[in-house]
Structures are given as C-alpha cells and as structure tokens.
py3Dmol code that shows the C-alpha trace and the ligand (Angstrom):
import py3Dmol

protein = """\
ATOM      1  CA  UNK A   1     -52.388 151.139  32.370  1.00  0.00           C
ATOM      2  CA  UNK A   2     -54.741 148.923  30.674  1.00  0.00           C
ATOM      3  CA  UNK A   3     -57.096 146.677  32.683  1.00  0.00           C
ATOM      4  CA  UNK A   4     -55.476 143.408  31.656  1.00  0.00           C
ATOM      5  CA  UNK A   5     -52.014 144.520  32.765  1.00  0.00           C
ATOM      6  CA  UNK A   6     -53.450 146.142  35.993  1.00  0.00           C
ATOM      7  CA  UNK A   7     -54.980 142.722  36.845  1.00  0.00           C
ATOM      8  CA  UNK A   8     -51.754 140.992  36.184  1.00  0.00           C
ATOM      9  CA  UNK A   9     -49.922 142.941  38.738  1.00  0.00           C
ATOM     10  CA  UNK A  10     -52.720 142.775  41.225  1.00  0.00           C
ATOM     11  CA  UNK A  11     -52.885 139.068  40.676  1.00  0.00           C
ATOM     12  CA  UNK A  12     -49.112 138.784  41.624  1.00  0.00           C
ATOM     13  CA  UNK A  13     -49.816 140.684  44.749  1.00  0.00           C
ATOM     14  CA  UNK A  14     -52.788 138.463  45.481  1.00  0.00           C
ATOM     15  CA  UNK A  15     -55.288 141.255  45.133  1.00  0.00           C
ATOM     16  CA  UNK A  16     -58.228 139.731  43.393  1.00  0.00           C
ATOM     17  CA  UNK A  17     -61.724 139.271  44.506  1.00  0.00           C
ATOM     18  CA  UNK A  18     -62.026 135.735  43.267  1.00  0.00           C
ATOM     19  CA  UNK A  19     -58.748 134.393  44.546  1.00  0.00           C
ATOM     20  CA  UNK A  20     -58.584 131.248  46.478  1.00  0.00           C
ATOM     21  CA  UNK A  21     -56.726 131.178  49.810  1.00  0.00           C
ATOM     22  CA  UNK A  22     -54.337 128.587  48.544  1.00  0.00           C
ATOM     23  CA  UNK A  23     -53.058 130.982  46.019  1.00  0.00           C
ATOM     24  CA  UNK A  24     -50.940 132.367  48.815  1.00  0.00           C
ATOM     25  CA  UNK A  25     -48.686 129.220  48.701  1.00  0.00           C
ATOM     26  CA  UNK A  26     -45.079 130.088  47.980  1.00  0.00           C
ATOM     27  CA  UNK A  27     -45.290 128.298  44.584  1.00  0.00           C
ATOM     28  CA  UNK A  28     -48.245 130.395  43.604  1.00  0.00           C
ATOM     29  CA  UNK A  29     -46.528 133.725  44.635  1.00  0.00           C
ATOM     30  CA  UNK A  30     -43.430 132.553  42.808  1.00  0.00           C
ATOM     31  CA  UNK A  31     -45.331 131.743  39.671  1.00  0.00           C
ATOM     32  CA  UNK A  32     -47.284 134.997  39.736  1.00  0.00           C
ATOM     33  CA  UNK A  33     -44.003 136.941  40.149  1.00  0.00           C
ATOM     34  CA  UNK A  34     -42.389 135.118  37.322  1.00  0.00           C
ATOM     35  CA  UNK A  35     -45.271 135.813  35.055  1.00  0.00           C
ATOM     36  CA  UNK A  36     -45.370 139.443  35.945  1.00  0.00           C
ATOM     37  CA  UNK A  37     -41.626 139.787  35.558  1.00  0.00           C
ATOM     38  CA  UNK A  38     -41.993 138.725  32.073  1.00  0.00           C
ATOM     39  CA  UNK A  39     -44.557 141.557  31.516  1.00  0.00           C
ATOM     40  CA  UNK A  40     -43.285 144.508  33.444  1.00  0.00           C
ATOM     41  CA  UNK A  41     -41.744 146.717  30.653  1.00  0.00           C
ATOM     42  CA  UNK A  42     -44.686 149.288  30.258  1.00  0.00           C
ATOM     43  CA  UNK A  43     -45.877 150.347  33.568  1.00  0.00           C
ATOM     44  CA  UNK A  44     -47.371 153.789  33.491  1.00  0.00           C
ATOM     45  CA  UNK A  45     -47.176 155.870  36.621  1.00  0.00           C
ATOM     46  CA  UNK A  46     -50.159 157.965  37.754  1.00  0.00           C
ATOM     47  CA  UNK A  47     -49.665 161.676  37.644  1.00  0.00           C
ATOM     48  CA  UNK A  48     -48.596 163.231  40.932  1.00  0.00           C
ATOM     49  CA  UNK A  49     -51.488 164.223  43.118  1.00  0.00           C
ATOM     50  CA  UNK A  50     -51.502 168.069  43.414  1.00  0.00           C
ATOM     51  CA  UNK A  51     -52.247 168.321  47.089  1.00  0.00           C
ATOM     52  CA  UNK A  52     -49.534 166.011  48.418  1.00  0.00           C
ATOM     53  CA  UNK A  53     -46.415 167.176  50.124  1.00  0.00           C
ATOM     54  CA  UNK A  54     -43.645 167.966  47.804  1.00  0.00           C
ATOM     55  CA  UNK A  55     -40.533 165.881  48.481  1.00  0.00           C
ATOM     56  CA  UNK A  56     -37.914 167.772  50.223  1.00  0.00           C
ATOM     57  CA  UNK A  57     -34.696 165.773  50.687  1.00  0.00           C
ATOM     58  CA  UNK A  58     -31.557 166.782  52.599  1.00  0.00           C
ATOM     59  CA  UNK A  59     -29.212 169.133  51.040  1.00  0.00           C
ATOM     60  CA  UNK A  60     -27.223 167.292  48.316  1.00  0.00           C
ATOM     61  CA  UNK A  61     -23.730 166.418  49.521  1.00  0.00           C
ATOM     62  CA  UNK A  62     -21.221 164.488  47.574  1.00  0.00           C
ATOM     63  CA  UNK A  63     -21.732 160.799  48.212  1.00  0.00           C
ATOM     64  CA  UNK A  64     -19.027 158.413  47.168  1.00  0.00           C
ATOM     65  CA  UNK A  65     -18.429 154.876  47.656  1.00  0.00           C
ATOM     66  CA  UNK A  66     -16.327 155.457  50.655  1.00  0.00           C
ATOM     67  CA  UNK A  67     -19.190 156.735  52.665  1.00  0.00           C
ATOM     68  CA  UNK A  68     -21.076 153.468  51.867  1.00  0.00           C
ATOM     69  CA  UNK A  69     -18.053 151.282  52.799  1.00  0.00           C
ATOM     70  CA  UNK A  70     -17.510 153.143  56.035  1.00  0.00           C
ATOM     71  CA  UNK A  71     -21.071 152.728  56.966  1.00  0.00           C
ATOM     72  CA  UNK A  72     -21.069 149.113  56.040  1.00  0.00           C
ATOM     73  CA  UNK A  73     -18.046 148.558  58.171  1.00  0.00           C
ATOM     74  CA  UNK A  74     -19.555 150.426  61.076  1.00  0.00           C
ATOM     75  CA  UNK A  75     -22.727 148.292  60.858  1.00  0.00           C
ATOM     76  CA  UNK A  76     -20.642 145.019  60.608  1.00  0.00           C
ATOM     77  CA  UNK A  77     -18.560 145.692  63.692  1.00  0.00           C
ATOM     78  CA  UNK A  78     -21.353 147.312  65.828  1.00  0.00           C
ATOM     79  CA  UNK A  79     -21.920 145.997  69.286  1.00  0.00           C
ATOM     80  CA  UNK A  80     -24.143 148.798  70.560  1.00  0.00           C
ATOM     81  CA  UNK A  81     -26.952 146.450  71.595  1.00  0.00           C
ATOM     82  CA  UNK A  82     -27.211 142.846  72.491  1.00  0.00           C
ATOM     83  CA  UNK A  83     -28.727 141.598  69.215  1.00  0.00           C
ATOM     84  CA  UNK A  84     -25.386 140.973  67.355  1.00  0.00           C
ATOM     85  CA  UNK A  85     -24.408 138.372  69.978  1.00  0.00           C
ATOM     86  CA  UNK A  86     -27.434 136.295  69.076  1.00  0.00           C
ATOM     87  CA  UNK A  87     -27.435 136.526  65.277  1.00  0.00           C
ATOM     88  CA  UNK A  88     -25.174 135.124  62.707  1.00  0.00           C
ATOM     89  CA  UNK A  89     -24.422 138.229  60.720  1.00  0.00           C
ATOM     90  CA  UNK A  90     -25.732 141.847  60.280  1.00  0.00           C
ATOM     91  CA  UNK A  91     -28.128 142.557  57.469  1.00  0.00           C
ATOM     92  CA  UNK A  92     -27.048 145.992  56.058  1.00  0.00           C
ATOM     93  CA  UNK A  93     -29.773 146.451  53.416  1.00  0.00           C
ATOM     94  CA  UNK A  94     -29.679 145.973  49.630  1.00  0.00           C
ATOM     95  CA  UNK A  95     -30.532 147.696  46.389  1.00  0.00           C
ATOM     96  CA  UNK A  96     -29.921 150.853  44.486  1.00  0.00           C
ATOM     97  CA  UNK A  97     -27.973 153.417  46.418  1.00  0.00           C
ATOM     98  CA  UNK A  98     -29.715 156.152  44.329  1.00  0.00           C
ATOM     99  CA  UNK A  99     -33.128 154.825  44.674  1.00  0.00           C
ATOM    100  CA  UNK A 100     -36.199 156.929  44.444  1.00  0.00           C
ATOM    101  CA  UNK A 101     -37.962 154.662  46.810  1.00  0.00           C
ATOM    102  CA  UNK A 102     -36.472 153.486  50.110  1.00  0.00           C
ATOM    103  CA  UNK A 103     -38.468 150.393  51.677  1.00  0.00           C
ATOM    104  CA  UNK A 104     -38.051 150.038  55.424  1.00  0.00           C
ATOM    105  CA  UNK A 105     -39.157 146.836  57.229  1.00  0.00           C
ATOM    106  CA  UNK A 106     -38.733 145.742  60.735  1.00  0.00           C
ATOM    107  CA  UNK A 107     -35.751 143.384  61.366  1.00  0.00           C
ATOM    108  CA  UNK A 108     -34.219 140.429  59.666  1.00  0.00           C
ATOM    109  CA  UNK A 109     -35.771 136.988  60.215  1.00  0.00           C
ATOM    110  CA  UNK A 110     -34.220 133.520  60.145  1.00  0.00           C
ATOM    111  CA  UNK A 111     -33.813 133.578  56.246  1.00  0.00           C
ATOM    112  CA  UNK A 112     -32.435 137.001  56.212  1.00  0.00           C
ATOM    113  CA  UNK A 113     -29.960 136.172  59.029  1.00  0.00           C
ATOM    114  CA  UNK A 114     -28.799 133.183  56.994  1.00  0.00           C
ATOM    115  CA  UNK A 115     -28.453 135.118  53.690  1.00  0.00           C
ATOM    116  CA  UNK A 116     -27.349 138.444  54.867  1.00  0.00           C
ATOM    117  CA  UNK A 117     -30.079 140.148  52.858  1.00  0.00           C
ATOM    118  CA  UNK A 118     -33.455 141.679  53.807  1.00  0.00           C
ATOM    119  CA  UNK A 119     -36.746 140.293  52.858  1.00  0.00           C
ATOM    120  CA  UNK A 120     -35.656 137.064  51.128  1.00  0.00           C
ATOM    121  CA  UNK A 121     -38.232 134.799  52.777  1.00  0.00           C
ATOM    122  CA  UNK A 122     -41.924 134.373  52.074  1.00  0.00           C
ATOM    123  CA  UNK A 123     -42.762 137.846  53.173  1.00  0.00           C
ATOM    124  CA  UNK A 124     -39.898 138.945  50.911  1.00  0.00           C
ATOM    125  CA  UNK A 125     -41.448 137.258  47.888  1.00  0.00           C
ATOM    126  CA  UNK A 126     -44.704 139.070  48.461  1.00  0.00           C
ATOM    127  CA  UNK A 127     -42.696 142.358  48.873  1.00  0.00           C
ATOM    128  CA  UNK A 128     -41.122 141.712  45.474  1.00  0.00           C
ATOM    129  CA  UNK A 129     -44.646 141.278  44.073  1.00  0.00           C
ATOM    130  CA  UNK A 130     -45.755 144.388  45.649  1.00  0.00           C
ATOM    131  CA  UNK A 131     -42.860 146.291  44.083  1.00  0.00           C
ATOM    132  CA  UNK A 132     -43.421 144.718  40.701  1.00  0.00           C
ATOM    133  CA  UNK A 133     -47.220 145.814  41.029  1.00  0.00           C
ATOM    134  CA  UNK A 134     -45.727 149.385  41.444  1.00  0.00           C
ATOM    135  CA  UNK A 135     -43.550 148.905  38.366  1.00  0.00           C
ATOM    136  CA  UNK A 136     -40.296 148.506  40.313  1.00  0.00           C
ATOM    137  CA  UNK A 137     -37.913 145.646  40.120  1.00  0.00           C
ATOM    138  CA  UNK A 138     -36.587 144.819  43.612  1.00  0.00           C
ATOM    139  CA  UNK A 139     -33.186 146.016  42.662  1.00  0.00           C
ATOM    140  CA  UNK A 140     -34.424 149.423  41.570  1.00  0.00           C
ATOM    141  CA  UNK A 141     -35.311 150.374  45.094  1.00  0.00           C
ATOM    142  CA  UNK A 142     -33.284 150.172  48.294  1.00  0.00           C
ATOM    143  CA  UNK A 143     -34.513 147.824  51.097  1.00  0.00           C
ATOM    144  CA  UNK A 144     -33.482 148.243  54.726  1.00  0.00           C
ATOM    145  CA  UNK A 145     -34.798 147.441  58.186  1.00  0.00           C
ATOM    146  CA  UNK A 146     -35.179 149.356  61.438  1.00  0.00           C
ATOM    147  CA  UNK A 147     -32.611 146.974  62.944  1.00  0.00           C
ATOM    148  CA  UNK A 148     -29.726 145.229  61.213  1.00  0.00           C
ATOM    149  CA  UNK A 149     -29.591 142.104  63.361  1.00  0.00           C
ATOM    150  CA  UNK A 150     -32.142 139.368  63.964  1.00  0.00           C
ATOM    151  CA  UNK A 151     -33.924 139.569  67.229  1.00  0.00           C
ATOM    152  CA  UNK A 152     -33.987 136.086  68.890  1.00  0.00           C
ATOM    153  CA  UNK A 153     -37.062 133.903  68.336  1.00  0.00           C
ATOM    154  CA  UNK A 154     -38.347 136.579  65.897  1.00  0.00           C
ATOM    155  CA  UNK A 155     -39.489 138.833  68.671  1.00  0.00           C
ATOM    156  CA  UNK A 156     -40.054 142.523  67.889  1.00  0.00           C
ATOM    157  CA  UNK A 157     -36.939 144.687  68.293  1.00  0.00           C
ATOM    158  CA  UNK A 158     -36.976 146.543  71.686  1.00  0.00           C
ATOM    159  CA  UNK A 159     -37.169 150.341  71.668  1.00  0.00           C
ATOM    160  CA  UNK A 160     -33.439 150.558  72.811  1.00  0.00           C
ATOM    161  CA  UNK A 161     -32.377 148.192  70.106  1.00  0.00           C
ATOM    162  CA  UNK A 162     -34.120 150.356  67.457  1.00  0.00           C
ATOM    163  CA  UNK A 163     -32.534 153.414  68.986  1.00  0.00           C
ATOM    164  CA  UNK A 164     -29.039 151.855  68.943  1.00  0.00           C
ATOM    165  CA  UNK A 165     -29.479 151.199  65.253  1.00  0.00           C
ATOM    166  CA  UNK A 166     -31.057 154.450  64.364  1.00  0.00           C
ATOM    167  CA  UNK A 167     -28.016 156.310  63.220  1.00  0.00           C
ATOM    168  CA  UNK A 168     -27.200 153.752  60.657  1.00  0.00           C
ATOM    169  CA  UNK A 169     -30.616 153.857  59.086  1.00  0.00           C
ATOM    170  CA  UNK A 170     -30.462 157.706  59.135  1.00  0.00           C
ATOM    171  CA  UNK A 171     -27.075 157.653  57.502  1.00  0.00           C
ATOM    172  CA  UNK A 172     -28.577 155.334  54.763  1.00  0.00           C
ATOM    173  CA  UNK A 173     -31.526 157.796  54.234  1.00  0.00           C
ATOM    174  CA  UNK A 174     -29.121 160.665  53.937  1.00  0.00           C
ATOM    175  CA  UNK A 175     -26.892 158.711  51.424  1.00  0.00           C
ATOM    176  CA  UNK A 176     -29.777 157.524  49.382  1.00  0.00           C
ATOM    177  CA  UNK A 177     -31.795 160.673  49.466  1.00  0.00           C
ATOM    178  CA  UNK A 178     -35.090 158.828  48.448  1.00  0.00           C
ATOM    179  CA  UNK A 179     -37.916 160.770  47.062  1.00  0.00           C
ATOM    180  CA  UNK A 180     -40.248 158.441  49.111  1.00  0.00           C
ATOM    181  CA  UNK A 181     -39.995 156.146  52.091  1.00  0.00           C
ATOM    182  CA  UNK A 182     -42.308 153.130  52.015  1.00  0.00           C
ATOM    183  CA  UNK A 183     -42.623 152.029  55.621  1.00  0.00           C
ATOM    184  CA  UNK A 184     -43.891 148.447  55.914  1.00  0.00           C
ATOM    185  CA  UNK A 185     -45.458 147.238  59.066  1.00  0.00           C
ATOM    186  CA  UNK A 186     -46.076 148.424  62.640  1.00  0.00           C
ATOM    187  CA  UNK A 187     -42.450 148.469  64.075  1.00  0.00           C
ATOM    188  CA  UNK A 188     -41.196 150.234  61.001  1.00  0.00           C
ATOM    189  CA  UNK A 189     -44.016 152.773  60.951  1.00  0.00           C
ATOM    190  CA  UNK A 190     -44.025 153.431  64.729  1.00  0.00           C
ATOM    191  CA  UNK A 191     -40.209 153.824  65.058  1.00  0.00           C
ATOM    192  CA  UNK A 192     -39.987 156.087  61.878  1.00  0.00           C
ATOM    193  CA  UNK A 193     -42.812 158.265  62.937  1.00  0.00           C
ATOM    194  CA  UNK A 194     -42.125 158.133  66.696  1.00  0.00           C
ATOM    195  CA  UNK A 195     -45.654 157.181  67.526  1.00  0.00           C
ATOM    196  CA  UNK A 196     -47.681 154.264  69.056  1.00  0.00           C
ATOM    197  CA  UNK A 197     -50.616 154.743  66.634  1.00  0.00           C
ATOM    198  CA  UNK A 198     -51.750 151.578  64.892  1.00  0.00           C
ATOM    199  CA  UNK A 199     -50.735 150.942  61.325  1.00  0.00           C
ATOM    200  CA  UNK A 200     -54.335 150.974  60.238  1.00  0.00           C
ATOM    201  CA  UNK A 201     -54.589 154.658  61.261  1.00  0.00           C
ATOM    202  CA  UNK A 202     -51.254 155.593  59.935  1.00  0.00           C
ATOM    203  CA  UNK A 203     -51.762 154.169  56.480  1.00  0.00           C
ATOM    204  CA  UNK A 204     -53.754 156.016  53.766  1.00  0.00           C
ATOM    205  CA  UNK A 205     -51.927 159.488  53.951  1.00  0.00           C
ATOM    206  CA  UNK A 206     -48.606 160.953  53.333  1.00  0.00           C
ATOM    207  CA  UNK A 207     -46.442 161.718  56.365  1.00  0.00           C
ATOM    208  CA  UNK A 208     -43.213 163.670  56.391  1.00  0.00           C
ATOM    209  CA  UNK A 209     -40.164 161.881  57.812  1.00  0.00           C
ATOM    210  CA  UNK A 210     -38.328 163.681  60.569  1.00  0.00           C
ATOM    211  CA  UNK A 211     -36.245 166.662  59.813  1.00  0.00           C
ATOM    212  CA  UNK A 212     -35.747 165.642  56.253  1.00  0.00           C
ATOM    213  CA  UNK A 213     -39.418 165.958  55.421  1.00  0.00           C
ATOM    214  CA  UNK A 214     -39.100 163.137  52.972  1.00  0.00           C
ATOM    215  CA  UNK A 215     -42.672 161.861  52.199  1.00  0.00           C
ATOM    216  CA  UNK A 216     -43.299 158.574  53.959  1.00  0.00           C
ATOM    217  CA  UNK A 217     -46.186 156.184  53.266  1.00  0.00           C
ATOM    218  CA  UNK A 218     -47.237 153.490  55.667  1.00  0.00           C
ATOM    219  CA  UNK A 219     -48.586 150.091  54.529  1.00  0.00           C
ATOM    220  CA  UNK A 220     -49.047 146.709  56.060  1.00  0.00           C
ATOM    221  CA  UNK A 221     -46.139 144.392  56.487  1.00  0.00           C
ATOM    222  CA  UNK A 222     -46.070 141.746  53.709  1.00  0.00           C
ATOM    223  CA  UNK A 223     -45.941 138.941  56.510  1.00  0.00           C
ATOM    224  CA  UNK A 224     -49.222 140.268  57.913  1.00  0.00           C
ATOM    225  CA  UNK A 225     -50.736 140.435  54.424  1.00  0.00           C
ATOM    226  CA  UNK A 226     -49.806 136.715  54.093  1.00  0.00           C
ATOM    227  CA  UNK A 227     -51.886 136.064  57.202  1.00  0.00           C
ATOM    228  CA  UNK A 228     -54.573 138.497  56.410  1.00  0.00           C
ATOM    229  CA  UNK A 229     -54.971 138.470  52.615  1.00  0.00           C
ATOM    230  CA  UNK A 230     -58.211 140.359  52.791  1.00  0.00           C
ATOM    231  CA  UNK A 231     -56.099 143.439  53.699  1.00  0.00           C
ATOM    232  CA  UNK A 232     -54.122 143.260  50.280  1.00  0.00           C
ATOM    233  CA  UNK A 233     -56.583 145.747  48.669  1.00  0.00           C
ATOM    234  CA  UNK A 234     -55.838 148.234  51.165  1.00  0.00           C
ATOM    235  CA  UNK A 235     -52.174 147.583  50.702  1.00  0.00           C
ATOM    236  CA  UNK A 236     -52.682 148.231  47.045  1.00  0.00           C
ATOM    237  CA  UNK A 237     -54.377 151.528  47.718  1.00  0.00           C
ATOM    238  CA  UNK A 238     -51.189 152.524  49.802  1.00  0.00           C
ATOM    239  CA  UNK A 239     -48.905 151.532  46.991  1.00  0.00           C
ATOM    240  CA  UNK A 240     -50.911 153.719  44.565  1.00  0.00           C
ATOM    241  CA  UNK A 241     -50.636 156.626  46.947  1.00  0.00           C
ATOM    242  CA  UNK A 242     -46.910 156.183  47.120  1.00  0.00           C
ATOM    243  CA  UNK A 243     -46.815 156.060  43.247  1.00  0.00           C
ATOM    244  CA  UNK A 244     -48.736 159.222  43.142  1.00  0.00           C
ATOM    245  CA  UNK A 245     -46.185 160.933  45.361  1.00  0.00           C
ATOM    246  CA  UNK A 246     -43.201 159.558  43.369  1.00  0.00           C
ATOM    247  CA  UNK A 247     -44.727 160.791  40.104  1.00  0.00           C
ATOM    248  CA  UNK A 248     -42.719 159.837  37.076  1.00  0.00           C
ATOM    249  CA  UNK A 249     -39.372 158.368  37.982  1.00  0.00           C
ATOM    250  CA  UNK A 250     -36.481 157.951  35.559  1.00  0.00           C
ATOM    251  CA  UNK A 251     -36.661 154.827  33.575  1.00  0.00           C
ATOM    252  CA  UNK A 252     -32.930 154.027  33.860  1.00  0.00           C
ATOM    253  CA  UNK A 253     -33.414 153.661  37.572  1.00  0.00           C
ATOM    254  CA  UNK A 254     -34.574 150.035  36.866  1.00  0.00           C
ATOM    255  CA  UNK A 255     -38.184 150.733  36.673  1.00  0.00           C
ATOM    256  CA  UNK A 256     -39.878 147.379  35.937  1.00  0.00           C
TER     257      UNK A 256
END
"""
ligand_1 = """\
8
URA
N -39.424 141.148 57.826
C -38.807 142.335 57.874
O -39.429 143.360 58.405
N -37.513 142.464 57.378
C -36.911 141.474 56.666
O -35.880 141.757 56.406
C -37.500 140.296 56.689
C -38.888 140.067 57.219
"""
view = py3Dmol.view(width=600, height=400)
view.addModel(protein, "pdb")
view.setStyle({"model": 0}, {"cartoon": {"style": "trace"}})
view.addModel(ligand_1, "xyz")
view.setStyle({"model": 1}, {"stick": {}})
view.zoomTo()
view.show()
C-alpha cells in the first residue's frame, strides 16, 4: 500500500502523530470516514505471517437461513437474565453472515438499544473507521456483542448475564465460521478468553478461541480509544496483526 493511502486510512482512524485532539469530534470522524470511503477500492493485504496459528474453524455443516431465523427468534424472545426487562429491544448483531472477520464488542449502549444495531454511536463511527483502515466496509464483516441487551446505566454486563447470552454468540460463531475474531475491549476479551488479564496484556498476539481454535486478536474498545487517542497507534498494530492472520480474503466479500 502506498504511503499516501496508508496515511489516509490512518487519518480516518485518528492515528497521526500531528493530529489535534479536536479531530476526535463526531464531525471530524464522519468527514474522515466519508473521505476514506471514497478511496477504499485498492487496499492490499499484507502476506500472512508464517508463524501464526492457521485458522481452524468448526467442521462445515450446511447453514441455511432457517438457522439464522431460529436463532434470531430465540434471542428476541429470550428472558434468561434480567437485562431484557430493562432494555427496549434485543440487538442481535449485523453484517455478512459469511464474513471472514467477526467483530465482538461488549453490549449495546443507548444508541444501539434505540436502533437495534450494534456500534451505531460515536464508538461505532470509530469502529467503522478502524474497519475501513483494514480494508473492510462495515457490511463486509459481522458485528456482535457479548450480550444482546443493554445493561442499565451502561454498566458492564455481569458474569451471569454474559453466561446467559453465551450460547447465542457461540451459535453465531458456528454459523459464520469466521477466519478471525476481532475482540474489542476488556469485557469482550475477558469473556471470550475466560480470563481476567488486562487488555493491554492480551493484545499484540494471536489467541485461539475456545474449542473452535479460531484465531482471535484483542484490541482496545473504540470508546476507550476516543478517550485515550494516544493508544490508537497500538490499536492499528493490532489491526495489522489481524490482517496478517486473515491473509488475502475474497474481494466479493465486500472488501473496501
Ligand atoms: N459498545 C459495544 O461494545 N457494543 C456496541 O454495540 C456499542 C458500543
């Protein structure tokens, strides 16, 4: 990738050495995303790193739309924890059901609860920019959360709430069979990897997710990056690591 284009992608993520703090305003993020969207046809992917774990995904089983419809219905009618009583709707997840990359966040916030879609607020705009910086349009990946219902007052989901929602996420993973899981933020990473190690120590290497062994890369949550923009360069390193695991992906998947 030439330096100009690289700088453009990094700029829309906010990864520049000379960037003013005020460029994190929603307008600036929106403008950077719009500019980058106009120029995202020729992203080159780095070659896969030789010493990384090879993706091993679950044995392929026939997946048809009824599997997704059933799962959607199960999530919609779920009352396995108390969260559903306090939110306005479930947020199932969105995107390409055959995505190479599955992004997993924490939980819906107020905007997501209103719109029924994950990552649609300010953090979502930055996530979109991060995806574009990787060469993915938002709709090319699948985006889900650890829990499908908004916790009250934006508190962290409790362990038992994450557990109650776990089977839905696992089912999504089995249906999608992604080549890579990008885990964003502490709640996502700690639940997926069953650990209480800090994100700063989990990022920067490739994990294997559960029994599926799907490669999993941890990075900072975009909401955290909005508060701590000096960490964006580390997030960019994580995204490059994720790209190196993915290797070349098919262009008809909606690569940006
Ligand atoms: N933060 C998350 O982790 N998920 C969302 O869907 C929105 C914000």
